[in-house]
Backbone as numpy.savetxt, mean C-alpha at the origin, in Angstrom:
# Nx Ny Nz CAx CAy CAz Cx Cy Cz
14.86 -13.47 -2.41 14.96 -12.47 -1.40 15.53 -12.64 -0.25
16.11 -11.68 0.62 16.81 -12.00 1.89 16.04 -11.09 2.95
15.18 -11.56 3.42 14.28 -10.62 4.48 14.87 -10.32 5.63
15.89 -11.12 6.04 16.68 -10.82 7.20 17.60 -9.57 7.14
18.13 -9.55 6.00 19.15 -8.64 5.60 18.32 -7.29 5.25
17.44 -7.37 4.64 16.51 -6.23 4.06 16.06 -5.45 5.43
15.51 -6.27 6.26 15.09 -5.67 7.67 15.93 -4.95 8.21
17.40 -5.52 8.25 18.38 -4.83 8.86 18.60 -3.67 8.45
18.85 -3.56 7.04 18.86 -2.31 6.45 17.87 -1.30 6.87
16.53 -1.68 6.76 15.57 -0.91 7.11 15.48 -0.43 8.62
15.84 -1.10 9.36 16.02 -0.79 10.94 16.94 0.28 10.98
18.27 0.08 10.24 19.20 1.13 10.41 18.80 2.68 10.02
18.10 2.41 9.04 17.64 3.67 8.46 16.40 4.42 9.32
15.96 3.55 10.07 14.69 4.14 10.73 15.23 5.36 11.74
16.51 5.31 12.29 16.94 6.37 12.99 16.98 7.73 12.17
17.15 7.59 10.84 17.07 8.88 10.09 15.60 9.17 9.79
14.81 8.18 9.61 13.42 8.60 9.34 12.99 8.95 10.72
13.29 8.53 11.71 12.70 9.27 13.05 12.94 10.63 13.22
14.39 10.94 12.84 14.90 12.34 12.87 14.29 13.30 11.93
14.03 12.85 10.88 12.87 13.39 9.80 11.68 13.89 10.25
11.10 12.86 11.06 9.73 12.96 11.69 9.50 14.25 12.46
10.78 14.66 13.31 10.73 15.64 14.11 10.51 16.92 13.31
10.77 16.96 11.96 10.57 18.25 11.41 9.13 18.49 10.94
8.08 17.70 11.00 6.67 17.53 10.85 6.21 18.64 11.95
4.95 19.20 11.71 4.48 20.11 12.47 3.86 19.08 13.72
3.77 19.50 15.01 3.44 18.68 15.95 2.06 18.35 16.01
1.70 17.12 16.58 0.24 16.71 16.68 -0.27 16.98 17.91
-1.41 17.59 18.35 -1.58 17.48 19.68 -1.80 16.24 20.30
-1.31 16.03 21.58 -1.17 14.79 22.03 -1.13 14.70 23.53
-1.02 13.93 24.30 -1.17 13.82 25.50 0.70 13.84 25.95
0.99 14.23 27.22 2.33 14.20 27.55 2.90 12.86 27.59
2.18 11.72 27.60 2.72 10.37 27.65 2.98 10.02 26.05
2.77 10.60 25.06 3.16 10.45 23.81 4.69 10.64 23.46
5.51 10.42 24.26 6.88 10.73 23.87 7.54 9.60 22.99
6.87 9.46 21.80 7.28 8.32 21.03 7.39 8.98 19.42
8.04 8.10 18.66 8.14 8.49 17.26 6.86 8.47 16.57
6.81 9.21 15.67 5.51 9.41 14.94 5.11 8.17 14.27
5.98 7.26 13.90 5.57 5.79 13.33 5.03 5.12 14.67
5.60 5.04 15.92 5.10 4.43 16.95 3.72 4.82 17.34
3.50 6.20 17.34 2.37 6.76 17.51 0.93 6.17 16.60
1.64 6.27 15.16 0.76 5.55 14.12 0.21 4.11 14.47
1.56 3.32 14.89 0.83 1.88 15.07 0.15 2.01 16.40
0.33 2.57 17.31 -0.56 2.77 18.61 -1.90 3.05 18.38
-2.10 3.89 17.16 -3.64 4.42 16.72 -4.06 3.13 16.02
-3.44 2.73 15.19 -3.98 1.56 14.57 -4.60 0.52 15.57
-3.76 0.21 16.73 -4.31 -0.63 17.67 -5.43 0.00 18.35
-5.50 1.34 18.56 -6.63 1.92 19.32 -7.84 1.55 18.59
-7.96 1.51 17.19 -9.14 1.48 16.39 -9.52 -0.02 16.37
-8.43 -0.91 16.08 -8.88 -2.24 15.48 -8.56 -3.05 16.66
-7.87 -2.98 17.92 -7.24 -3.73 18.84 -6.20 -4.50 18.60
-5.74 -5.16 19.33 -4.41 -5.99 19.30 -4.61 -7.29 19.06
-4.22 -8.02 17.61 -4.56 -9.28 17.50 -2.95 -10.01 17.14
-3.01 -10.76 18.00 -1.57 -11.48 18.19 -0.93 -12.19 16.71
-0.13 -11.85 16.45 0.53 -12.16 15.22 -0.03 -11.54 13.81
-0.87 -10.60 13.84 -1.36 -10.00 12.82 -0.82 -8.69 12.55
-0.62 -8.22 11.17 -0.34 -6.93 10.87 -1.26 -5.91 11.46
-0.50 -4.81 11.81 -1.53 -3.61 12.17 -2.33 -3.02 11.18
-1.93 -3.06 10.09 -2.76 -2.61 8.92 -2.71 -3.58 7.91
-3.83 -3.99 7.14 -3.99 -4.82 6.03 -3.63 -6.29 6.96
-4.52 -6.40 7.84 -4.24 -7.42 8.82 -4.91 -8.99 8.00
-5.65 -8.80 7.31 -6.35 -9.90 6.61 -5.82 -9.88 5.38
-5.13 -10.93 4.89 -4.62 -11.22 3.48 -4.24 -12.46 2.92
-3.92 -12.58 2.09 -3.30 -13.94 1.49 -2.00 -13.87 0.67
-1.25 -14.65 0.86 0.03 -14.58 0.16 -0.08 -15.35 -1.27
0.79 -14.73 -2.00 0.62 -15.49 -3.50 1.97 -15.44 -4.15
2.19 -15.96 -5.45 3.56 -15.90 -6.12 3.04 -15.73 -7.64
4.07 -15.54 -8.39 3.87 -15.11 -9.72 5.15 -14.52 -10.50
5.13 -13.82 -11.43 6.10 -13.11 -11.98 5.82 -11.83 -12.51
6.93 -11.19 -12.85 6.70 -9.73 -13.38 7.82 -9.74 -14.56
6.86 -9.21 -15.54 7.65 -9.35 -16.81 7.73 -7.98 -17.39
9.03 -7.42 -17.62 9.17 -5.99 -17.91 9.16 -5.64 -19.83
8.43 -4.74 -20.14 8.33 -4.45 -21.69 9.31 -3.96 -21.96
10.23 -3.07 -21.13 11.35 -2.33 -21.66 10.86 -0.85 -22.08
9.61 -0.29 -21.90 9.24 0.77 -22.60 9.61 2.02 -21.43
10.14 1.68 -20.67 10.65 2.55 -19.62 12.14 2.78 -19.68
12.86 2.09 -20.65 14.34 1.83 -20.50 14.85 3.45 -20.80
14.11 4.36 -21.57 14.77 5.69 -21.66 14.41 6.59 -20.52
13.85 6.05 -19.56 13.50 6.88 -18.45 14.15 6.55 -17.41
14.68 5.28 -17.01 15.32 4.81 -15.97 16.31 3.80 -16.17
17.46 3.75 -15.68 18.30 2.71 -15.71 18.07 1.44 -14.91
16.74 1.32 -14.19 16.37 0.30 -13.39 16.51 -0.95 -14.06
17.28 -1.95 -13.42 17.29 -3.35 -14.06 16.15 -3.88 -14.04
15.18 -3.72 -13.02 13.77 -4.39 -13.13 13.18 -4.15 -14.16
13.37 -3.10 -14.82 12.53 -2.88 -16.06 13.13 -2.84 -17.43
14.07 -3.40 -17.42 14.70 -3.57 -18.80 13.98 -4.64 -19.69
14.04 -4.38 -20.73 12.94 -5.22 -21.86 13.42 -6.52 -21.74
12.63 -7.40 -21.42 12.81 -8.94 -21.47 12.95 -9.57 -20.04
13.00 -8.75 -18.96 13.31 -9.20 -17.88 12.01 -10.02 -17.42
12.20 -11.07 -16.69 11.23 -11.70 -16.04 11.77 -12.18 -14.67
11.03 -11.85 -13.44 11.48 -12.02 -12.28 10.37 -12.59 -11.65
10.71 -13.64 -10.46 9.73 -14.08 -9.73 9.25 -13.26 -8.66
7.97 -13.14 -8.26 7.19 -12.34 -7.40 6.80 -13.05 -6.25
6.74 -12.24 -5.05 6.16 -12.65 -3.63 5.21 -11.64 -3.60
3.89 -12.09 -3.43 2.90 -10.89 -3.24 1.88 -11.06 -2.01
1.28 -10.05 -1.73 0.39 -10.28 -0.63 -0.95 -9.48 -0.95
-2.06 -9.86 -1.09 -3.25 -9.24 -1.25 -3.93 -9.02 0.20
-4.71 -7.98 0.41 -5.22 -7.89 1.72 -6.39 -6.69 1.62
-7.03 -6.72 2.64 -8.28 -6.13 2.96 -7.87 -5.05 4.07
-8.02 -3.88 3.88 -7.62 -2.62 4.67 -7.98 -2.71 6.14
-7.47 -2.09 7.05 -7.57 -2.18 8.43 -6.80 -3.15 9.12
-7.09 -2.93 10.57 -6.23 -3.75 11.53 -6.98 -5.18 11.90
-8.20 -5.33 11.54 -9.05 -6.60 11.88 -8.75 -7.84 11.01
-8.20 -8.85 11.38 -8.10 -10.07 10.63 -9.66 -10.75 10.50
-10.32 -10.38 11.08 -11.89 -10.75 10.91 -12.62 -10.03 9.87
-12.29 -9.08 9.51 -13.04 -8.13 8.59 -13.86 -8.84 7.52
-15.09 -8.25 7.36 -15.81 -8.92 6.06 -15.01 -8.34 4.92
-15.13 -9.29 3.87 -14.38 -9.03 2.62 -15.23 -8.13 1.77
-16.41 -7.81 2.02 -17.04 -7.03 1.42 -17.24 -5.57 1.83
-16.34 -5.30 2.73 -16.46 -4.03 3.81 -16.02 -2.93 2.40
-16.28 -1.62 2.72 -15.96 -0.46 2.13 -14.37 0.00 2.10
-13.63 -0.80 2.78 -12.09 -0.40 2.99 -11.38 -0.81 1.73
-10.14 0.08 1.66 -9.36 -0.32 0.45 -8.93 -1.71 0.65
-8.60 -2.08 -0.73 -7.68 -3.34 -0.91 -6.50 -3.05 -1.13
-5.47 -4.05 -0.68 -4.00 -3.92 -0.80 -3.38 -4.91 -1.72
-2.20 -4.44 -2.39 -1.37 -5.40 -3.04 -0.05 -4.97 -2.81
0.71 -5.83 -2.27 2.11 -5.58 -1.70 3.09 -6.78 -2.59
3.92 -6.45 -3.16 4.73 -7.51 -3.46 6.18 -7.08 -3.86
7.14 -8.00 -3.99 8.31 -8.07 -4.09 9.02 -8.60 -5.33
9.94 -8.13 -6.07 10.62 -8.84 -7.07 12.12 -8.69 -6.92
12.83 -9.43 -7.29 14.22 -9.42 -7.35 14.67 -9.58 -8.60
15.35 -8.57 -9.24 15.83 -8.37 -10.51 17.12 -8.86 -10.86
17.68 -8.38 -12.21 19.08 -8.90 -12.46 19.91 -8.52 -11.28
21.21 -9.23 -11.22 22.08 -8.87 -10.15 21.58 -8.81 -8.77
20.46 -9.39 -8.46 19.99 -9.40 -7.12 19.36 -7.89 -6.68
18.98 -6.93 -7.82 18.54 -5.78 -7.34 17.01 -5.97 -6.92
16.62 -5.44 -5.89 15.39 -5.34 -5.21 14.51 -4.55 -5.58
13.32 -4.75 -5.67 12.18 -3.77 -6.07 10.77 -3.98 -5.26
10.28 -3.38 -4.37 9.23 -3.58 -3.73 8.08 -2.51 -3.93
6.79 -3.02 -3.69 5.83 -2.10 -4.14 4.70 -2.36 -3.17
3.97 -1.18 -2.66 2.97 -1.07 -1.68 1.78 -0.27 -2.58
0.68 -1.06 -2.78 -0.38 -0.62 -3.73 -1.66 -0.65 -2.86
-2.69 0.41 -3.27 -3.91 0.11 -2.71 -5.04 0.33 -3.98
-6.19 0.01 -3.80 -6.98 0.09 -4.94 -7.98 1.36 -4.87
-7.25 2.57 -4.30 -7.80 3.83 -4.57 -6.50 4.66 -5.01
-6.88 5.53 -5.81 -5.76 6.39 -6.50 -5.31 7.40 -5.63
-5.57 7.57 -4.40 -5.16 8.79 -3.34 -5.07 7.81 -2.12
-4.23 8.41 -1.16 -4.20 8.02 0.20 -5.17 8.75 1.05
-5.32 8.17 2.44 -6.32 8.85 3.30 -5.90 10.11 3.83
-4.83 10.61 3.86 -4.47 11.81 4.52 -2.88 12.43 3.67
-2.66 13.57 3.92 -1.62 14.16 3.31 -0.14 13.97 4.12
-0.38 13.90 5.35 0.92 13.89 6.18 0.74 12.81 7.20
1.73 12.35 7.87 1.62 11.29 8.96 0.83 11.94 10.04
1.13 13.13 10.42 0.29 13.75 11.54 -1.27 14.01 11.14
-1.67 14.24 10.01 -2.81 14.37 9.69 -3.73 12.81 9.72
-2.79 11.88 9.41 -3.34 10.59 9.27 -3.19 9.79 10.76
-2.39 10.46 11.64 -2.42 10.15 13.09 -4.05 10.53 13.76
-4.22 11.80 13.38 -5.65 12.61 13.75 -6.65 11.83 13.18
-6.56 11.27 12.00 -7.77 10.62 11.33 -8.00 9.23 12.24
-7.11 8.54 12.56 -7.15 7.38 13.48 -7.68 7.49 14.69
-7.02 8.60 15.43 -7.22 8.72 16.87 -8.78 9.39 17.01
-9.19 9.88 16.23 -10.69 10.33 16.23 -11.57 9.18 16.10
-11.25 8.15 15.60 -12.03 7.08 15.43 -11.84 5.96 16.35
-11.32 6.24 17.52 -11.04 5.28 18.42 -12.28 5.35 19.49
-12.78 4.27 19.81 -14.03 4.25 20.88 -13.56 4.56 22.14
-14.72 5.19 22.81 -14.57 5.64 24.22 -14.49 4.39 24.84
-13.32 4.22 25.68 -13.36 2.98 26.47 -14.34 2.96 27.46
-15.11 3.83 28.00 -16.20 3.53 28.76 -17.38 3.24 28.20
-17.57 3.74 27.05 -18.80 3.39 26.17 -18.65 2.41 24.98
-17.48 2.07 24.84 -17.36 1.14 23.45 -17.81 1.81 22.20
-18.26 3.15 22.33 -18.74 3.93 20.91 -17.73 4.91 20.55
-17.58 5.26 19.26 -16.78 6.17 18.44 -17.84 7.47 18.53
-17.10 8.59 18.87 -17.78 9.76 18.94 -18.29 10.46 17.63
-19.34 9.97 16.99 -19.93 10.27 15.48 -19.51 11.94 15.40
-20.09 12.71 16.42 -19.83 14.34 16.26 -18.50 14.78 16.16
-17.59 14.09 16.83 -16.26 14.40 16.68 -15.64 13.99 15.45
-16.03 12.69 14.93 -15.56 12.43 13.84 -15.93 13.15 12.62
-17.31 13.51 12.65 -17.79 14.63 11.50 -17.02 15.91 11.55
-16.72 16.31 12.67 -15.99 17.56 12.94 -14.70 17.53 12.28
-14.04 16.56 12.62 -12.75 16.21 12.22 -12.54 16.22 10.71
-13.51 15.60 10.20 -13.65 15.41 8.75 -13.91 16.57 8.00
-14.65 17.61 8.47 -14.72 19.04 8.16 -13.37 19.73 8.06
-12.70 19.62 9.31 -11.43 20.21 9.41 -10.20 19.85 8.98
-10.46 18.56 8.09 -9.37 18.09 7.37 -9.60 17.54 6.04
-9.88 18.68 5.17 -10.21 18.28 3.42 -9.11 17.22 3.06
-8.21 16.99 3.31 -7.47 15.99 2.87 -7.89 14.61 2.73
-8.57 14.41 3.89 -9.17 13.08 4.13 -10.45 12.83 2.97
-10.72 13.73 2.61 -11.95 13.60 1.62 -11.80 12.91 0.16
-10.60 12.97 -0.50 -10.57 12.40 -1.75 -10.89 10.83 -1.62
-10.13 10.14 -0.66 -10.25 8.76 -0.64 -11.43 8.43 -0.11
-12.03 8.93 0.83 -13.60 8.69 1.45 -14.39 8.77 0.35
-14.31 9.80 -0.63 -15.09 10.09 -1.72 -14.91 8.76 -2.92
-13.87 8.37 -2.99 -13.61 7.60 -4.11 -14.11 6.25 -3.29
-13.93 5.74 -2.26 -14.42 4.50 -1.66 -15.98 4.57 -1.71
-16.43 5.91 -1.45 -18.00 5.85 -1.45 -18.61 5.62 -2.74
-17.95 6.00 -3.91 -18.53 6.05 -5.02 -18.10 4.82 -5.78
-17.17 3.94 -5.60 -16.70 2.82 -5.99 -16.96 1.53 -5.11
-17.80 0.47 -5.75 -18.13 -0.58 -5.02 -16.79 -1.35 -4.74
-16.85 -1.86 -3.52 -15.62 -2.91 -3.07 -15.50 -4.11 -4.33
-14.27 -4.39 -4.52 -14.06 -5.15 -5.83 -14.68 -6.50 -5.64
-15.01 -7.42 -6.47 -15.76 -8.67 -6.65 -14.44 -9.70 -6.51
-13.33 -9.22 -6.80 -12.29 -10.20 -6.57 -10.98 -9.27 -6.46
-9.92 -9.98 -5.77 -8.76 -9.42 -5.71 -8.14 -8.98 -7.17
-8.44 -9.90 -8.16 -8.17 -9.82 -9.63 -8.98 -8.75 -10.27
-9.70 -8.52 -9.89 -10.72 -7.27 -10.54 -10.57 -6.01 -10.08
-9.54 -5.50 -9.20 -9.43 -4.50 -8.71 -8.08 -3.92 -9.22
-8.20 -2.67 -9.49 -6.93 -1.79 -9.99 -6.35 -1.39 -8.76
-4.96 -1.37 -8.84 -4.17 -0.93 -7.75 -3.15 0.09 -8.11
-2.99 1.28 -7.07 -2.47 2.46 -7.51 -1.07 2.73 -6.44
-0.02 3.01 -6.92 0.83 3.46 -5.96 0.63 5.08 -5.78
0.20 5.57 -4.72 -0.50 6.70 -4.33 0.73 7.61 -4.34
2.08 7.10 -3.89 3.07 8.26 -3.89 3.82 8.19 -5.37
4.52 9.17 -5.47 5.26 9.41 -6.74 6.68 8.81 -6.39
7.39 8.56 -7.58 8.76 8.00 -7.52 9.52 8.83 -8.41
10.70 8.70 -8.43 11.77 9.41 -9.30 12.62 8.54 -10.27
12.13 8.69 -11.50 12.94 7.81 -12.56 14.24 8.69 -12.84
15.45 7.75 -12.70 16.60 8.41 -13.32 17.26 7.59 -14.51
17.70 8.35 -15.47 18.03 7.63 -16.69 19.60 7.62 -16.53
20.36 6.87 -17.60 21.66 6.97 -17.38 22.47 8.28 -17.45
21.84 9.27 -18.13 22.52 10.51 -18.01 22.14 11.33 -16.75
21.47 10.93 -15.86 20.90 11.65 -14.82 19.87 12.58 -14.87
19.05 12.34 -15.96 17.75 13.12 -16.17 16.68 12.42 -15.09
15.74 13.31 -14.74 14.93 12.86 -13.62 13.56 13.22 -13.88
12.50 12.21 -13.53 10.98 12.37 -14.10 10.36 11.74 -12.89
9.44 12.55 -12.25 8.44 11.79 -11.46 7.21 11.09 -12.20
7.01 10.01 -11.45 6.23 8.90 -11.98 5.38 8.54 -10.91
4.31 7.89 -11.38 3.17 7.04 -10.19 2.90 5.74 -10.99
2.81 4.57 -10.29 2.50 3.32 -10.64 0.86 3.06 -10.72
0.33 2.63 -11.65 -0.96 1.91 -11.69 -0.91 0.47 -12.34
-1.45 -0.41 -11.59 -1.97 -1.75 -12.03 -3.21 -2.03 -12.49
-3.48 -2.37 -13.79 -4.83 -2.20 -14.28 -5.19 -3.67 -14.82
-6.09 -4.38 -13.94 -6.58 -5.70 -14.10 -6.88 -6.07 -15.71
-6.20 -7.07 -16.09 -6.59 -7.66 -17.57 -7.76 -8.20 -17.59
-8.38 -8.47 -16.52 -9.98 -9.13 -16.32 -10.99 -7.91 -16.27
-10.34 -6.74 -16.06 -11.53 -5.68 -15.99 -11.70 -5.34 -14.61
-12.07 -4.07 -14.40 -12.52 -3.67 -13.11 -14.08 -4.16 -12.86
-14.15 -4.76 -11.91 -15.53 -5.35 -11.56 -15.58 -5.40 -9.88
-16.89 -4.68 -9.81 -17.10 -4.47 -8.43 -18.37 -5.21 -7.93
-18.39 -5.17 -6.68 -19.72 -6.26 -5.73 -20.87 -5.19 -6.26
-22.04 -5.72 -6.51 -23.41 -5.22 -6.62 -23.85 -5.06 -5.06
-24.80 -4.38 -5.07 -25.55 -4.25 -3.44 -25.89 -5.59 -3.05
-26.54 -6.38 -4.10 -27.06 -7.81 -3.53 -25.74 -8.56 -3.23
-24.91 -8.44 -4.12 -23.69 -9.38 -3.74 -22.83 -9.05 -2.36
-22.82 -7.72 -2.20 -22.36 -7.49 -0.75 -23.11 -7.94 0.37
-24.28 -7.98 0.12 -25.16 -8.64 1.38 -25.17 -10.33 1.13
-24.97 -10.81 0.30 -24.92 -12.36 0.18 -23.60 -12.97 0.23
-22.59 -12.27 -0.09 -21.20 -13.12 -0.16 -20.76 -13.46 1.20
-20.15 -14.66 1.41 -19.37 -14.90 2.57 -18.51 -14.00 3.25
-18.18 -14.18 4.46 -17.22 -13.26 5.16 -15.93 -13.24 4.46
-15.52 -14.51 4.08 -14.28 -14.81 3.59 -13.99 -15.10 2.37
-14.92 -14.57 1.23 -14.87 -15.05 -0.12 -13.62 -14.57 -0.92
-13.01 -13.62 -0.45 -12.00 -13.29 -1.36 -10.89 -14.07 -1.96
-10.19 -14.72 -0.81 -9.06 -15.66 -0.93 -9.59 -16.89 -1.54
-10.70 -17.33 -1.15 -11.09 -18.62 -1.91 -11.60 -18.32 -3.31
-11.89 -17.17 -3.75 -12.31 -16.51 -5.16 -11.22 -16.72 -5.88
-10.04 -16.21 -5.28 -8.67 -15.94 -5.69 -8.20 -17.16 -6.11
-8.17 -18.27 -5.28 -7.49 -19.48 -5.63 -8.27 -20.27 -6.60
-9.70 -20.23 -6.59 -10.41 -20.74 -7.66 -10.14 -20.31 -9.13
-10.08 -18.78 -8.88 -9.55 -18.23 -10.21 -8.30 -18.66 -10.72
-7.34 -18.57 -10.05 -6.09 -19.34 -10.45 -5.95 -20.63 -10.68
-6.96 -21.39 -10.46 -6.94 -22.95 -10.85 -7.48 -22.83 -12.20
-7.79 -21.93 -12.82 -8.37 -21.81 -14.25 -7.33 -21.03 -15.10
-6.45 -20.38 -14.39 -5.44 -19.44 -15.22 -4.91 -18.40 -14.33
-3.87 -17.59 -14.63 -3.14 -16.58 -13.96 -4.20 -15.31 -13.92
-3.83 -14.67 -12.75 -4.53 -13.22 -12.84 -3.31 -12.25 -13.17
-3.80 -11.32 -14.00 -2.71 -10.49 -14.56 -3.04 -9.07 -14.63
-2.06 -8.16 -14.43 -2.22 -6.69 -14.47 -1.23 -6.09 -15.39
-2.03 -4.99 -16.19 -0.90 -4.22 -16.97 -0.52 -3.22 -16.07
1.00 -3.19 -15.91 1.92 -2.39 -15.17 2.23 -1.12 -15.90
1.48 0.06 -15.43 1.66 1.45 -16.03 2.24 2.52 -15.38
3.13 3.28 -16.00 3.82 4.28 -15.13 3.22 5.55 -16.06
2.56 6.33 -15.10 2.22 7.75 -15.51 3.33 8.95 -15.14
3.68 9.92 -16.02 4.58 10.67 -15.94 4.16 12.01 -15.59
4.66 12.66 -14.47 4.00 14.03 -14.06 4.55 15.15 -15.16
3.57 16.17 -15.14 3.78 17.20 -15.93 4.20 18.22 -15.02
4.74 19.39 -15.39 5.16 20.64 -14.70 3.96 21.41 -13.97
4.07 21.39 -12.70 2.84 21.75 -11.60 2.12 20.72 -10.88
2.20 19.47 -11.30 1.81 18.32 -10.62 2.39 18.11 -9.35
1.29 17.57 -8.36 1.52 17.63 -6.93 2.47 16.31 -6.75
3.86 16.51 -6.79 4.55 15.08 -6.90 4.86 14.53 -5.30
4.74 15.36 -4.36 4.85 14.93 -3.05 3.67 14.99 -2.27
2.50 14.92 -3.00 1.29 14.87 -2.43 0.42 13.77 -2.42
0.16 12.64 -1.40 -0.49 11.55 -1.70 -2.00 11.47 -1.90
-2.67 12.81 -1.81 -3.88 12.92 -1.76 -4.43 13.37 -2.93
-3.72 14.05 -3.83 -4.08 14.69 -5.16 -3.61 13.87 -6.12
-4.81 13.48 -7.07 -4.44 12.64 -8.00 -4.03 13.56 -9.29
-3.38 12.98 -10.29 -2.84 13.66 -11.72 -4.03 13.75 -12.40
-4.09 14.76 -13.32 -5.09 14.65 -14.28 -4.87 13.30 -15.21
-6.03 13.07 -15.82 -6.29 11.83 -16.53 -5.16 11.88 -18.05
-4.99 13.16 -18.49 -4.27 13.12 -19.76 -2.81 13.16 -19.74
-2.32 12.74 -18.43 -0.68 12.77 -18.38 -0.26 11.33 -19.18
1.09 11.56 -19.66 1.46 10.46 -20.43 1.55 9.33 -19.57
1.42 8.00 -20.36 1.27 6.91 -19.32 1.97 5.93 -20.30
2.64 4.97 -19.80 3.57 3.89 -20.49 3.24 2.67 -20.04
3.04 1.49 -20.74 2.85 0.09 -20.16 4.32 -0.41 -19.94
4.50 -0.56 -18.79 6.25 -0.90 -18.63 6.15 -2.37 -18.20
5.20 -3.13 -18.04 5.35 -4.38 -17.55 3.79 -5.22 -17.53
4.29 -6.55 -17.01 2.81 -7.30 -16.65 3.25 -8.03 -15.38
2.22 -7.88 -14.58 2.31 -8.86 -13.44 1.45 -9.89 -13.52
2.07 -11.20 -13.15 1.19 -12.29 -13.40 1.02 -13.10 -12.07
0.04 -13.18 -11.51 0.13 -14.04 -10.28 -0.65 -15.30 -10.57
0.10 -16.56 -10.26 -0.28 -17.99 -10.68 -0.60 -18.74 -9.43
-0.39 -18.44 -8.11 -0.68 -19.26 -7.06 -0.92 -18.49 -5.86
-1.94 -19.03 -4.97 -1.98 -18.34 -3.64 -2.15 -19.33 -2.68
-1.66 -19.20 -1.48 -1.61 -19.73 -0.29 -3.08 -20.05 0.25
-3.33 -21.08 0.93 -4.76 -21.32 1.44 -4.70 -20.56 2.57
-6.18 -20.05 2.93 -6.51 -19.05 4.05 -5.93 -19.53 5.34
-5.15 -18.58 5.84 -4.52 -18.99 7.47 -3.04 -19.52 7.53
-2.68 -19.80 5.88 -1.41 -20.55 6.02 -0.18 -19.38 6.45
0.61 -19.68 7.25 1.71 -19.13 7.27 2.86 -19.28 6.50
2.80 -18.46 5.34 3.75 -18.66 4.28 4.93 -17.63 4.11
5.42 -17.52 3.21 6.77 -16.60 2.99 6.48 -15.01 3.17
5.18 -14.79 3.22 4.72 -13.50 3.61 4.58 -13.14 4.87
4.53 -14.22 5.88 4.15 -13.85 7.17 5.12 -13.26 7.85
6.57 -13.28 8.01 7.38 -12.91 8.99 7.99 -11.69 8.22
7.41 -10.98 7.32 8.03 -9.84 6.66 7.28 -8.88 6.48
7.58 -7.65 5.77 6.89 -6.49 5.30 7.34 -6.07 3.86
6.53 -5.36 3.30 7.00 -4.82 1.95 7.43 -3.44 2.06
8.37 -2.97 1.40 8.67 -1.55 1.65 8.91 -0.79 0.50
8.12 0.15 0.09 8.11 0.74 -1.41 9.41 1.68 -1.48
10.15 1.70 -0.43 11.55 2.52 -0.67 12.56 1.80 -0.99
12.30 0.53 -1.09 13.18 -0.63 -1.31 13.38 -0.64 -2.84
14.37 0.00 -3.49 14.34 0.27 -4.99 15.61 -0.07 -5.51
15.39 -0.37 -6.84 16.54 -0.62 -7.69 17.18 0.76 -8.09
18.53 0.66 -8.23 19.33 1.79 -8.94 18.71 2.37 -10.19
18.22 3.56 -10.20 17.43 4.19 -10.98 16.02 4.65 -10.83
15.78 4.17 -9.63 14.48 4.73 -9.30 14.52 5.36 -7.58
14.37 6.48 -7.35 14.54 6.95 -5.94 13.12 7.30 -5.52
12.87 7.30 -4.06 11.74 7.81 -3.39 11.41 9.39 -3.70
10.38 9.87 -3.70 10.01 11.30 -3.51 10.16 11.61 -2.51
9.96 13.01 -2.15 9.74 13.49 -0.84 8.35 13.50 -0.01
7.52 12.72 -0.61 6.29 12.46 -0.11 6.32 12.01 1.33
5.88 12.66 2.39 6.11 12.36 3.57 5.49 11.22 4.36
4.16 10.89 3.33 3.65 9.34 3.46 4.41 8.52 3.06
5.39 8.54 2.15 6.21 7.57 1.49 7.38 7.29 2.64
7.96 8.65 3.00 9.21 8.63 3.78 8.91 7.79 4.83
7.72 7.93 5.69 7.58 7.38 7.14 7.11 5.72 6.97
6.84 5.22 5.57 6.35 3.82 5.40 7.29 2.74 6.03
8.46 2.78 5.83 9.47 1.79 6.33 9.45 1.63 7.80
9.46 2.78 8.41 9.76 2.87 9.88 8.37 2.32 10.55
7.12 2.70 10.12 5.74 2.17 10.71 5.75 0.54 10.18
6.37 0.11 9.14 6.04 -1.14 8.85 7.04 -2.02 9.82
8.06 -1.40 10.34 9.21 -2.20 10.90 8.68 -2.21 12.63
8.03 -0.96 12.94 7.40 -1.06 14.15 6.35 -2.18 14.34
5.54 -2.17 13.35 4.33 -3.11 13.37 4.97 -4.63 13.35
5.84 -4.81 12.53 6.57 -6.14 12.42 7.04 -6.59 13.67
7.74 -5.72 14.57 8.53 -5.82 15.87 7.27 -6.40 16.87
6.11 -5.88 16.79 5.14 -6.07 17.71 4.43 -7.48 17.34
4.07 -7.70 15.96 3.60 -8.77 15.70 4.16 -9.98 15.79
5.83 -9.82 16.06 6.72 -10.94 16.02 6.90 -11.44 17.40
6.44 -10.47 18.35 6.60 -10.80 19.91 5.80 -11.79 20.40
């Protein structure tokens, strides 16, 4: 991959994304908020989690890993994407993370876990993924997510979050409920390797004739879904996930079956908080194999870059989901701040 050139392309595109953001309904905010929605979102992350020099504003705690992506060819009739052709094997640069902007967060916390990775297919075609271990996102729009973050910021005078205000906001924003319910009902993963990872946004598959289908990604762990018991959550060390992953990889690779689920008529294709019914057609289009992980705190290949889920090969296009279309600009703002 060529992170510098990719970043340049993304930053050039940020102007268009910023213009698109003006089409969203306004968020009540102070007169001082004369910023893009992306800047406001990064500000809100900093307001909740603080500013940690050199750290990502979201997914601040994590570990870089490497491996390979192996395509089955099962999606060849749906997309002309070179990265999904039968027999393609491409190197992977990946990052596993704990949700939130605190690089010292406990690994047993009930927040989301993330998996982001980049592959470079035939002809240098880039394909990047940003996934979480919940099948839905935390808010339907960037504006709603901004409200979600702002209401959780502590009062500077007391250092406390206003629990009553949070409860009232939760009730007023039903789009926040699906992810909160999922995280409440599913234990935090016992390992990065025993978590499923979901692309909460849909993408458009385009075949050689121009036919188009919406689809979503799921990465299903070959080791099975394994969560922490209540006793394990209480007894595990604060930083067990990266150590566990390296120990596991010392015995063999961690693998995920790469699945594409196809939308049916009427499915919410531009809505990251609405899951599709379980009976939708699903194809196994690849295998993700992780073979090595960096030591904790290592500044490896993941450190000075971000992963952009709208960096796609010919034959896959982003949907119009507003959570998806804002991601590149938010990540670019975050990168610029942690690089200072």
